[in-house]
A tleap script that builds the chain and sets N, CA, C and O, in Angstrom:
source leaprc.protein.ff14SB
mol = sequence {
  NMET ALA ALA VAL ALA THR ILE PRO ALA SER
  GLU PHE ARG GLN ASN PHE GLY ARG TYR MET
  LYS LEU VAL GLU VAL GLN ASP PHE ASN ILE
  THR ARG ASN GLY LYS VAL ILE GLY ARG TRP
  THR SER PRO TYR ARG ASP LYS MET ALA ILE
  VAL GLU GLN LEU ALA GLY SER ILE HIE GLY
  VAL VAL ASP GLU GLU ALA ASP ARG VAL GLU
  ARG ARG GLY ARG CLEU
}
set mol.1.N position { 108.284 20.432 -23.986 }
set mol.1.CA position { 106.725 21.201 -23.043 }
set mol.1.C position { 106.597 21.981 -23.734 }
set mol.1.O position { 107.366 22.812 -24.218 }
set mol.2.N position { 105.025 21.660 -23.900 }
set mol.2.CA position { 104.167 22.354 -24.423 }
set mol.2.C position { 104.351 24.084 -23.797 }
set mol.2.O position { 104.982 24.242 -22.752 }
set mol.3.N position { 103.692 25.426 -24.601 }
set mol.3.CA position { 103.283 27.095 -23.747 }
set mol.3.C position { 101.917 25.987 -22.988 }
set mol.3.O position { 101.245 24.959 -23.066 }
set mol.4.N position { 102.270 27.320 -22.209 }
set mol.4.CA position { 101.221 27.338 -20.600 }
set mol.4.C position { 99.669 27.766 -21.621 }
set mol.4.O position { 99.379 28.749 -22.303 }
set mol.5.N position { 99.300 27.112 -21.451 }
set mol.5.CA position { 97.668 27.847 -21.518 }
set mol.5.C position { 97.278 28.553 -20.420 }
set mol.5.O position { 97.485 28.541 -19.207 }
set mol.6.N position { 96.737 29.087 -21.107 }
set mol.6.CA position { 95.278 30.326 -20.115 }
set mol.6.C position { 94.661 30.468 -20.486 }
set mol.6.O position { 94.496 31.104 -21.527 }
set mol.7.N position { 93.430 29.559 -19.354 }
set mol.7.CA position { 91.473 28.919 -19.082 }
set mol.7.C position { 91.403 30.117 -18.088 }
set mol.7.O position { 92.142 30.714 -17.306 }
set mol.8.N position { 90.293 30.144 -18.477 }
set mol.8.CA position { 88.792 31.026 -17.642 }
set mol.8.C position { 89.092 30.278 -16.590 }
set mol.8.O position { 89.835 29.305 -16.719 }
set mol.9.N position { 88.583 30.608 -15.457 }
set mol.9.CA position { 87.927 29.520 -14.714 }
set mol.9.C position { 86.650 28.688 -14.720 }
set mol.9.O position { 86.564 27.606 -14.140 }
set mol.10.N position { 85.368 29.426 -15.616 }
set mol.10.CA position { 84.483 28.898 -15.945 }
set mol.10.C position { 84.536 27.764 -16.215 }
set mol.10.O position { 83.865 26.824 -15.789 }
set mol.11.N position { 86.107 27.828 -17.631 }
set mol.11.CA position { 85.469 26.956 -19.041 }
set mol.11.C position { 86.661 25.981 -18.156 }
set mol.11.O position { 86.818 25.074 -18.973 }
set mol.12.N position { 87.423 25.702 -17.179 }
set mol.12.CA position { 87.602 25.321 -16.484 }
set mol.12.C position { 87.024 24.044 -15.646 }
set mol.12.O position { 87.260 22.836 -15.676 }
set mol.13.N position { 86.252 24.789 -14.968 }
set mol.13.CA position { 84.851 24.206 -14.235 }
set mol.13.C position { 84.402 22.783 -15.062 }
set mol.13.O position { 84.336 21.577 -14.823 }
set mol.14.N position { 84.101 23.842 -16.344 }
set mol.14.CA position { 82.872 23.248 -17.471 }
set mol.14.C position { 83.249 22.136 -17.927 }
set mol.14.O position { 82.420 21.226 -17.908 }
set mol.15.N position { 84.738 21.845 -18.527 }
set mol.15.CA position { 85.255 20.962 -18.984 }
set mol.15.C position { 86.630 20.326 -18.364 }
set mol.15.O position { 87.719 20.038 -18.861 }
set mol.16.N position { 86.102 20.246 -17.113 }
set mol.16.CA position { 87.328 18.793 -15.544 }
set mol.16.C position { 88.273 18.420 -16.764 }
set mol.16.O position { 89.336 18.770 -17.278 }
set mol.17.N position { 87.299 17.548 -16.909 }
set mol.17.CA position { 87.216 15.324 -17.615 }
set mol.17.C position { 88.300 16.543 -19.150 }
set mol.17.O position { 88.939 15.771 -19.864 }
set mol.18.N position { 88.422 17.499 -19.428 }
set mol.18.CA position { 88.880 16.939 -20.974 }
set mol.18.C position { 90.065 18.105 -20.192 }
set mol.18.O position { 91.062 17.389 -20.285 }
set mol.19.N position { 90.526 19.273 -19.572 }
set mol.19.CA position { 91.755 19.625 -18.923 }
set mol.19.C position { 92.447 18.554 -18.131 }
set mol.19.O position { 93.659 18.741 -18.027 }
set mol.20.N position { 91.784 17.036 -17.307 }
set mol.20.CA position { 92.590 16.813 -16.278 }
set mol.20.C position { 92.938 15.463 -18.005 }
set mol.20.O position { 93.725 14.772 -17.358 }
set mol.21.N position { 92.924 14.923 -19.081 }
set mol.21.CA position { 93.237 14.747 -19.740 }
set mol.21.C position { 94.713 15.172 -20.642 }
set mol.21.O position { 95.576 14.549 -21.260 }
set mol.22.N position { 94.495 16.254 -20.388 }
set mol.22.CA position { 95.682 17.881 -21.171 }
set mol.22.C position { 96.605 18.256 -20.328 }
set mol.22.O position { 97.502 19.019 -20.686 }
set mol.23.N position { 96.521 17.787 -19.117 }
set mol.23.CA position { 97.328 18.464 -18.206 }
set mol.23.C position { 98.765 17.386 -18.290 }
set mol.23.O position { 99.760 17.827 -17.715 }
set mol.24.N position { 98.926 15.748 -19.111 }
set mol.24.CA position { 99.655 15.082 -19.078 }
set mol.24.C position { 100.546 15.789 -19.935 }
set mol.24.O position { 101.743 15.507 -19.994 }
set mol.25.N position { 100.061 16.615 -20.543 }
set mol.25.CA position { 101.340 17.262 -21.990 }
set mol.25.C position { 101.130 19.378 -21.899 }
set mol.25.O position { 101.893 20.307 -22.163 }
set mol.26.N position { 100.396 19.332 -21.638 }
set mol.26.CA position { 100.401 20.708 -21.277 }
set mol.26.C position { 100.337 21.070 -20.077 }
set mol.26.O position { 100.336 20.209 -19.197 }
set mol.27.N position { 100.266 22.519 -19.740 }
set mol.27.CA position { 100.312 23.556 -18.053 }
set mol.27.C position { 99.173 24.178 -18.463 }
set mol.27.O position { 98.721 24.094 -19.605 }
set mol.28.N position { 98.778 24.690 -17.725 }
set mol.28.CA position { 98.031 25.648 -17.153 }
set mol.28.C position { 97.460 26.676 -16.591 }
set mol.28.O position { 96.893 26.553 -15.505 }
set mol.29.N position { 97.533 28.044 -17.355 }
set mol.29.CA position { 96.636 28.844 -15.696 }
set mol.29.C position { 96.159 29.681 -15.823 }
set mol.29.O position { 96.415 30.677 -16.499 }
set mol.30.N position { 94.725 29.220 -14.673 }
set mol.30.CA position { 93.500 29.251 -13.790 }
set mol.30.C position { 93.788 31.199 -13.768 }
set mol.30.O position { 94.377 32.084 -13.148 }
set mol.31.N position { 92.715 30.912 -15.145 }
set mol.31.CA position { 92.340 32.949 -14.522 }
set mol.31.C position { 91.107 32.949 -13.196 }
set mol.31.O position { 90.662 32.065 -12.464 }
set mol.32.N position { 90.913 34.072 -13.306 }
set mol.32.CA position { 89.254 34.816 -12.159 }
set mol.32.C position { 89.319 35.702 -12.665 }
set mol.32.O position { 90.257 36.331 -12.177 }
set mol.33.N position { 88.596 36.554 -13.898 }
set mol.33.CA position { 88.575 38.172 -13.500 }
set mol.33.C position { 90.157 38.365 -13.991 }
set mol.33.O position { 91.075 38.711 -13.248 }
set mol.34.N position { 90.300 37.967 -15.856 }
set mol.34.CA position { 91.725 38.051 -16.220 }
set mol.34.C position { 93.039 37.856 -15.163 }
set mol.34.O position { 94.101 38.269 -15.629 }
set mol.35.N position { 93.110 37.171 -13.546 }
set mol.35.CA position { 93.723 37.469 -13.023 }
set mol.35.C position { 94.805 35.807 -12.973 }
set mol.35.O position { 94.394 34.914 -13.714 }
set mol.36.N position { 95.507 35.640 -12.510 }
set mol.36.CA position { 95.760 34.419 -12.979 }
set mol.36.C position { 95.741 34.069 -11.050 }
set mol.36.O position { 96.162 34.723 -10.095 }
set mol.37.N position { 95.131 32.918 -11.147 }
set mol.37.CA position { 94.555 32.187 -9.216 }
set mol.37.C position { 95.569 31.518 -9.465 }
set mol.37.O position { 96.561 31.913 -8.853 }
set mol.38.N position { 95.731 30.615 -10.155 }
set mol.38.CA position { 96.554 28.987 -9.709 }
set mol.38.C position { 97.076 28.785 -10.802 }
set mol.38.O position { 96.808 29.354 -11.859 }
set mol.39.N position { 98.159 27.638 -10.537 }
set mol.39.CA position { 98.554 27.047 -12.517 }
set mol.39.C position { 98.251 25.617 -12.161 }
set mol.39.O position { 98.536 25.168 -11.050 }
set mol.40.N position { 97.592 24.796 -13.236 }
set mol.40.CA position { 97.932 23.844 -12.641 }
set mol.40.C position { 98.166 22.140 -14.190 }
set mol.40.O position { 97.565 21.836 -15.220 }
set mol.41.N position { 99.280 21.602 -13.460 }
set mol.41.CA position { 100.098 21.100 -13.407 }
set mol.41.C position { 100.587 19.546 -12.929 }
set mol.41.O position { 100.440 19.226 -11.749 }
set mol.42.N position { 101.218 18.525 -13.978 }
set mol.42.CA position { 101.375 17.512 -13.469 }
set mol.42.C position { 102.172 16.894 -12.776 }
set mol.42.O position { 103.294 16.838 -13.279 }
set mol.43.N position { 102.064 16.424 -11.862 }
set mol.43.CA position { 103.192 16.069 -10.776 }
set mol.43.C position { 104.564 14.579 -11.024 }
set mol.43.O position { 105.367 13.853 -10.438 }
set mol.44.N position { 104.166 14.820 -11.916 }
set mol.44.CA position { 104.918 13.014 -12.926 }
set mol.44.C position { 104.921 13.758 -14.581 }
set mol.44.O position { 104.628 13.171 -15.623 }
set mol.45.N position { 105.307 15.077 -14.448 }
set mol.45.CA position { 105.891 15.088 -16.200 }
set mol.45.C position { 107.530 15.563 -15.225 }
set mol.45.O position { 107.703 15.754 -14.021 }
set mol.46.N position { 108.586 15.622 -16.518 }
set mol.46.CA position { 109.875 15.373 -17.034 }
set mol.46.C position { 110.118 16.381 -15.846 }
set mol.46.O position { 109.835 17.444 -16.399 }
set mol.47.N position { 110.589 16.804 -14.112 }
set mol.47.CA position { 111.035 17.092 -14.492 }
set mol.47.C position { 112.501 18.633 -14.461 }
set mol.47.O position { 112.490 19.800 -14.072 }
set mol.48.N position { 113.548 17.722 -15.103 }
set mol.48.CA position { 113.800 18.792 -15.610 }
set mol.48.C position { 113.814 19.805 -17.070 }
set mol.48.O position { 114.502 20.707 -17.547 }
set mol.49.N position { 112.972 19.261 -17.305 }
set mol.49.CA position { 112.504 20.243 -18.226 }
set mol.49.C position { 111.903 21.656 -17.695 }
set mol.49.O position { 111.938 22.754 -18.251 }
set mol.50.N position { 111.366 21.302 -16.502 }
set mol.50.CA position { 110.557 23.308 -15.933 }
set mol.50.C position { 112.334 23.525 -15.281 }
set mol.50.O position { 112.881 24.259 -16.103 }
set mol.51.N position { 112.892 23.324 -14.663 }
set mol.51.CA position { 114.586 23.413 -14.197 }
set mol.51.C position { 115.087 24.088 -15.365 }
set mol.51.O position { 115.402 25.277 -15.328 }
set mol.52.N position { 115.199 23.174 -16.699 }
set mol.52.CA position { 116.387 24.065 -17.817 }
set mol.52.C position { 115.421 25.188 -18.288 }
set mol.52.O position { 115.897 25.818 -19.232 }
set mol.53.N position { 113.883 25.714 -17.786 }
set mol.53.CA position { 113.114 26.705 -18.095 }
set mol.53.C position { 113.545 27.726 -17.854 }
set mol.53.O position { 113.611 28.763 -18.514 }
set mol.54.N position { 114.122 27.252 -16.075 }
set mol.54.CA position { 114.243 28.564 -14.962 }
set mol.54.C position { 115.463 28.687 -15.010 }
set mol.54.O position { 115.710 29.546 -14.163 }
set mol.55.N position { 116.914 28.189 -15.727 }
set mol.55.CA position { 118.291 27.651 -15.922 }
set mol.55.C position { 118.215 29.327 -16.154 }
set mol.55.O position { 118.503 29.993 -15.159 }
set mol.56.N position { 117.877 30.012 -17.297 }
set mol.56.CA position { 118.187 31.709 -16.971 }
set mol.56.C position { 117.571 32.466 -16.227 }
set mol.56.O position { 117.523 33.672 -16.467 }
set mol.57.N position { 117.226 32.151 -15.618 }
set mol.57.CA position { 117.016 32.971 -13.856 }
set mol.57.C position { 117.277 33.196 -12.848 }
set mol.57.O position { 116.782 34.002 -12.060 }
set mol.58.N position { 118.424 32.225 -12.710 }
set mol.58.CA position { 119.091 31.666 -11.322 }
set mol.58.C position { 120.060 31.496 -11.842 }
set mol.58.O position { 120.124 31.202 -13.036 }
set mol.59.N position { 121.397 31.684 -10.832 }
set mol.59.CA position { 123.132 31.459 -10.903 }
set mol.59.C position { 123.466 30.421 -10.605 }
set mol.59.O position { 123.089 29.898 -9.556 }
set mol.60.N position { 124.120 29.952 -11.298 }
set mol.60.CA position { 125.451 28.199 -11.242 }
set mol.60.C position { 125.657 28.455 -10.105 }
set mol.60.O position { 125.068 27.896 -9.179 }
set mol.61.N position { 126.634 29.453 -9.950 }
set mol.61.CA position { 127.543 29.551 -8.601 }
set mol.61.C position { 127.161 30.911 -8.240 }
set mol.61.O position { 127.342 31.881 -8.975 }
set mol.62.N position { 126.341 30.970 -6.469 }
set mol.62.CA position { 125.669 32.239 -5.819 }
set mol.62.C position { 127.235 32.800 -5.354 }
set mol.62.O position { 128.172 32.184 -4.848 }
set mol.63.N position { 127.124 33.917 -5.664 }
set mol.63.CA position { 128.693 35.107 -4.492 }
set mol.63.C position { 127.714 35.619 -4.500 }
set mol.63.O position { 126.927 35.792 -5.430 }
set mol.64.N position { 127.645 36.049 -2.987 }
set mol.64.CA position { 126.509 36.353 -2.646 }
set mol.64.C position { 127.269 37.669 -1.819 }
set mol.64.O position { 126.604 38.309 -1.004 }
set mol.65.N position { 128.752 38.033 -2.097 }
set mol.65.CA position { 129.136 39.588 -2.038 }
set mol.65.C position { 128.164 40.622 -3.264 }
set mol.65.O position { 127.518 41.668 -3.193 }
set mol.66.N position { 128.535 39.577 -4.410 }
set mol.66.CA position { 128.076 40.307 -5.912 }
set mol.66.C position { 126.328 40.773 -5.890 }
set mol.66.O position { 125.951 41.922 -6.123 }
set mol.67.N position { 125.518 39.756 -5.602 }
set mol.67.CA position { 124.857 39.757 -5.094 }
set mol.67.C position { 123.920 40.572 -4.539 }
set mol.67.O position { 122.740 40.696 -4.870 }
set mol.68.N position { 124.750 41.325 -3.345 }
set mol.68.CA position { 124.836 42.048 -2.998 }
set mol.68.C position { 124.570 43.438 -3.285 }
set mol.68.O position { 123.657 44.256 -3.170 }
set mol.69.N position { 125.403 43.382 -3.583 }
set mol.69.CA position { 126.442 44.785 -4.944 }
set mol.69.C position { 125.065 44.378 -5.827 }
set mol.69.O position { 124.723 45.469 -6.285 }
set mol.70.N position { 124.336 43.622 -6.187 }
set mol.70.CA position { 123.645 44.486 -7.645 }
set mol.70.C position { 122.295 44.286 -6.773 }
set mol.70.O position { 121.412 44.905 -7.367 }
set mol.71.N position { 121.840 43.754 -5.758 }
set mol.71.CA position { 120.658 44.773 -4.726 }
set mol.71.C position { 120.865 45.646 -4.797 }
set mol.71.O position { 120.347 46.322 -5.686 }
set mol.72.N position { 122.059 46.366 -3.597 }
set mol.72.CA position { 122.222 47.762 -3.146 }
set mol.72.C position { 121.733 48.624 -4.782 }
set mol.72.O position { 120.835 49.465 -4.773 }
set mol.73.N position { 122.607 48.179 -6.305 }
set mol.73.CA position { 121.813 49.124 -7.034 }
set mol.73.C position { 121.215 49.080 -7.210 }
set mol.73.O position { 120.752 50.220 -7.185 }
set mol.74.N position { 120.192 48.104 -7.635 }
set mol.74.CA position { 118.285 48.352 -7.622 }
set mol.74.C position { 117.502 49.605 -6.557 }
set mol.74.O position { 116.535 50.269 -6.929 }
set mol.75.N position { 118.040 49.713 -5.438 }
set mol.75.CA position { 117.259 50.602 -4.438 }
set mol.75.C position { 117.099 52.066 -4.919 }
set mol.75.O position { 116.499 52.883 -4.221 }
savepdb mol mol.pdb
quit
């Protein structure tokens, strides 16, 4: 999967047709005044690729007690 491109909302509006074609292979963060206001992605792209991107951010097995201890340590 390609990297997420960031484009201003005005560019997105002016070249909507171009981004309609590109969204099949690439995701886009849409910005307004430098802040991300949305993400445009294709619902038909391989969902497993998205899961693999998130794999490092979630635990394979949930240990509620360990999670509680970790959250308490952040306070």
